[in-house]
Backbone as a ProteinNet text record, in pm:
[ID]
protein_1_A
[PRIMARY]
MLTCIIRYHITPTKKAAFAEYSRNWGQAIPRCGADLIGDYAPHEGSSTLAYSIYNIDSLAAYETYRARLAADPLGRENYEFTMREKFLLREDRTWLKCVSTPHGAPA
[TERTIARY]
-64.8	-102.1	-2.5	45.4	136.5	69.5	104.1	54	173.1	158.7	260.7	209	290.8	258.6	365.7	321.5	413.9	396.9	506.5	506.3	567.2	487.3	532.2	566	668.1	694.9	657.1	558	507.7	532.6	529.9	540.4	410.8	416	293.6	201	253.2	168.9	107.4	137	85.9	0.4	-78.4	-166.7	-270.4	-315.4	-413.9	-352.5	-226.1	-158.5	-149.2	-119	-114.7	-252.5	-357.8	-493.8	-526.2	-487.1	-510	-431.8	-307.1	-220	-286.9	-340.4	-404.9	-531.2	-610.9	-732.8	-696.2	-589.1	-545.1	-501.1	-423.5	-383	-503.7	-604.1	-726.6	-793	-769.3	-818.9	-717.6	-590.2	-487.9	-445.4	-430.1	-378.6	-468.5	-598.7	-682.1	-684.3	-683.6	-685.7	-559.1	-448.9	-321.6	-291.6	-379.2	-365.8	-341.6	-346	-330.2	-462.5	-480.3	-601.4	-571.8	-610.9	-585	-677.3	-619.4	-697.2	-727.8	-627.8	-652.7	-526.2	-540.8	-436.2	-485.1	-393.1	-427.3	-339.5	-402.6	-332	-333.3	-241.8	-239	-371	-412.8	-533.8	-507.4	-451.3	-421	-282	-207.4	-72.4	25.5	103.3	202.2	136.3	198.6	146	230.1	324.2	413.5	407.7	338.1	332.1	199.6	209.3	92.3	123.9	19.6	38.4	-48.7	-0.7	-79.1	-66.4	-177.2	-177	-248.9	-182.7	-247.6	-197.3	-279.3	-247	-215.4	-128.6	-95.7	-58.5	-79	-61.7	80.9	180.8	319.1	413.9	543.2	640.6	647.9	625.3	620.3	502	387.7	270.1	296.9	375.1	411.1	492.2	584.7	665.3	576.8	480.7	386.6	302	254.6	174.2	252.8	378.5	461.1	479.6	497.1	510.4	380.6	266.7	137.1	117.8	154.7	140.4	227.2	347.9	438.1	384.1	308.6	252.3	115	52.6	-81.3	-75.5	-161.1	-157.1	-174.7	-268.7	-287.9	-170	-112.1	6.2	122.7	144.7	251.9	223.1	97.4	59.2	82.6	47.3	61.1	208	291.6	435	488.3	449.5	491.1	438.8	317.6	259.3	346.3	394.1	478.7	610.9	666.6	793.5	774.5	663	635.5	602.1	517.5	469	561.5	647.2	747.8	690.4	583	522.1	564.8	623.7	673.7	821.5	853.9	992.5	1065.4	989.1	1047.2	935.6	965.8	870.3	946.2	892.1	951.2	846.6	884.5	793.7	829.8	728.2	743.1	648.8	700.7	619.7	587.9	459.4	414.4	328	326.6	240.4	155.4	24.4	-66	-42.9	-19	5.6	-102	-200.9	-311.4	-438.4	-543.9	-674.6	-729.6	-767.6	-821.8	-944.7	-962.5	-1076.4	-1206.9	-1294.4	-1425.4	-1428	-1311.4	-1306.6	-1323.5	-1384.5	-1396.2	-1257.9	-1244.4	-1113.3	-1077.8
-1752.8	-1613.7	-1550	-1432	-1355	-1225.2	-1177.9	-1049.9	-956.7	-837.9	-735	-630.5	-601.9	-495.8	-389.1	-269.2	-156.9	-68.7	-46	46	177.1	281.3	413.7	498.2	577.8	686	812.4	884.4	1001.4	1128.1	1239.6	1369.4	1392.5	1414	1422.9	1537.6	1640.4	1753.2	1732.6	1617.5	1592.2	1465.5	1442.5	1324.9	1332.1	1452.6	1469.2	1427.9	1457.3	1416.5	1263.8	1200.2	1054.4	996.1	1057.1	1008.8	1019.2	1127.8	1142.6	1037.4	1017.7	915.2	777.6	748.5	619.4	602.8	706.4	698.8	670.6	733	707.8	563.7	510.7	370.2	277.7	320.4	240.4	214.4	300.9	280.1	202.8	243.7	188.9	46.6	17.1	-114.1	-228.3	-225.8	-336.5	-345.7	-232.3	-229.9	-294.1	-285.7	-337.9	-480.6	-540.1	-682.7	-728	-638.8	-682	-661.7	-735.6	-729	-639.4	-512.5	-416.7	-443.8	-469.5	-484	-345.6	-257.3	-120.8	-47.5	83.2	171	226.9	242.6	284.1	402.1	512.7	635.4	651.2	730.5	753.4	811.2	762.4	814.2	850.8	756.2	775.9	716.7	773.9	724.7	790.8	710.8	763.7	849.5	960.2	1045.1	1030.5	936.5	922.1	785.6	687.8	554	531.2	479.9	442.9	309.4	238.9	106.1	87.1	3.4	-42.8	-194.5	-262.2	-408.8	-457.1	-544.5	-604	-746.5	-823	-962.1	-972.5	-1067.1	-1097.7	-1245.6	-1306.5	-1451.2	-1499.9	-1427	-1474.2	-1357.2	-1380.5	-1276	-1251.5	-1354.9	-1336.3	-1247.4	-1270.3	-1185.1	-1042.5	-1029.1	-896.5	-818.9	-885.4	-818.7	-769	-849.5	-808.9	-692.2	-700.7	-594.1	-463.3	-468.8	-347.7	-282.5	-364	-309.8	-241.6	-304.1	-242.9	-112.3	-112.5	6.6	121.2	89.5	191.5	250.3	170.8	217.4	282	263.4	315.9	468.2	543.9	690.5	740.1	683.5	725.8	682.8	567.3	522.2	618.7	661.2	758	891.6	937	1063	1055.1	941.3	926.6	927.2	863.3	865.2	1008.4	1081.6	1221.8	1306.7	1277.4	1347.1	1329.1	1206.9	1182.3	1257.2	1264	1335.6	1486	1537.6	1681.3	1721.5	1642.9	1679.2	1635.1	1536.6	1489.7	1455.5	1377.7	1338.1	1198.8	1120.4	988.2	1000	974	982.1	850.2	740.9	607.4	507.8	400.5	290.2	158.8	64.2	-68.3	-171.9	-265.5	-372.4	-501.8	-569.3	-700.7	-795.7	-911.7	-1012.7	-1124.3	-1154.7	-1259	-1360.4	-1481.6	-1586.8	-1636	-1642.1	-1686.7	-1835.8	-1868.6	-2008.1	-2060.9	-1979.4	-2022.6	-2027	-2075	-2073.3	-1931.1	-1871.6	-1736	-1726.8	-1613.1	-1587.8	-1615.6	-1691.2	-1720	-1837.5	-1891.3	-2005	-2134.6	-2236.1	-2364.7	-2421.8	-2482.7	-2539	-2661.8
-188	-168.3	-71.4	-108.2	-23	18	135.9	184.7	199.3	140.9	154.6	252.6	352.9	447.5	431	396.9	382.6	505.4	573.8	687.8	639.2	648.2	606.8	728.7	715.9	809.6	733.3	784	713.2	794.3	723.3	788.8	866	996.6	1076.3	1035.8	976.2	934.4	796.2	734.1	598.6	591.5	696.4	696.5	584.2	551.3	443.2	309	288.8	165	159	273.4	275.3	243.7	295.8	268.9	119.3	56.3	-89	-166.5	-129.3	-188.4	-176.9	-60.4	-36.2	-119.8	-130	-213	-358.8	-406.8	-544.7	-563.5	-468.8	-478	-467.5	-394.5	-383.1	-517.1	-612.7	-749.1	-834	-826.3	-915.7	-879.3	-751.2	-710.2	-757.3	-730.7	-779.5	-932.5	-998.3	-1145.2	-1202.2	-1128.7	-1178.5	-1132	-1050.2	-1023.1	-881	-783.3	-643.9	-570.7	-463.4	-381.3	-261.1	-271.4	-164.4	-46.7	68.8	191.9	246.8	246.4	288.3	327.3	335.2	386.1	518.8	610.6	745.8	786.3	821.6	859.1	1010.7	1063.7	1208.3	1259.9	1374.6	1437.8	1583.8	1656.6	1797.9	1821.3	1909	1934.2	1838.4	1767.7	1674	1566.7	1536.3	1428.8	1302.7	1303.5	1188.5	1120.8	1179.2	1119.3	1048.2	926	846.9	779.8	735.9	677.9	555.3	465.2	351.3	348.2	322.3	321.7	196.1	121	4.5	-16.4	-86.9	-119.8	-268.3	-299	-438.5	-444.9	-560.5	-572.7	-549	-599.4	-590.7	-616	-594.8	-625.9	-776	-856.9	-1003	-1039.9	-977.6	-1002.9	-956.2	-849.4	-799.4	-903.3	-969.5	-1072.7	-1186.6	-1228.5	-1333.6	-1285.8	-1163.3	-1103	-1097.6	-1055.7	-1046.6	-1183.9	-1287.4	-1422.8	-1466.1	-1435.8	-1468.3	-1392.1	-1264.8	-1181.4	-1234.2	-1279.6	-1333.6	-1463.7	-1538.8	-1665.9	-1649.1	-1535	-1509.5	-1493	-1563.5	-1550.8	-1406.9	-1331.9	-1193.6	-1106.3	-1135.2	-1062.4	-1081.4	-1205.5	-1233.2	-1165.3	-1173.4	-1107.7	-957.2	-897.9	-753.6	-712.1	-792.3	-762.6	-769.3	-873.3	-887.1	-770.9	-725.5	-610.9	-485.8	-463.3	-345.7	-355.9	-476	-494.7	-472.8	-518.6	-507.7	-363.9	-296.2	-162.5	-49.3	-76.1	20.4	158.8	159.7	286.5	330.2	239.5	276.1	310.8	435	479.3	459.5	468.9	457	434.8	361.4	351	352	427.7	441.7	403.1	315.8	274.8	346.6	395.5	455.8	383.2	344.2	275.6	373.5	385.3	477.1	403.9	457.9	406.5	522.3	502.3	608	634.6	760.4	797	892.1	922.7	1008.9	925	985.8	921	930.7	817.6	823.7	912.9	974.9	1061.5	989.1	1048	990.7	894.4	860.8	768.5	848.1	787.1	857.7	886.6	1001.7	1042.8	962.7
[MASK]
+++++++++++++++++++++++++++++++++++++++++++++++++++++++++++++++++++++++++++++++++++++++++++++++++++++++++++

C-alpha cells in the first residue's frame, strides 16, 4: 500500500473554489479506484497551503486509476474547473509507504 500526499499552493482568496474542487474529487477518486483519506484546506496559519491524502495499492494501480480518473466525467469537469478558476498555483506529489504499525492496530 502506498500513500500519496499532494501539497497544493492555492490562491488565498479562492479557498471556496478549492473546497468545491475537493468535494468533487471526494466523489470521483473512490469511484476510480483510490482510497481517499481526505483533502485539507487552510484554516489557521498559512492561507496558501492545502493537502490531499489518499492510498493506493501500487504504482501500477495508480496508472490504472489515473486513466479512469481522466475518463471520468466528473474528473474531466474538475480538471476544467481548475483551468478556468486558476486557484491552484502549484501541486507537488510525494509517495510514502507506511513503515510503522498503524495507530490502533495490534503490535
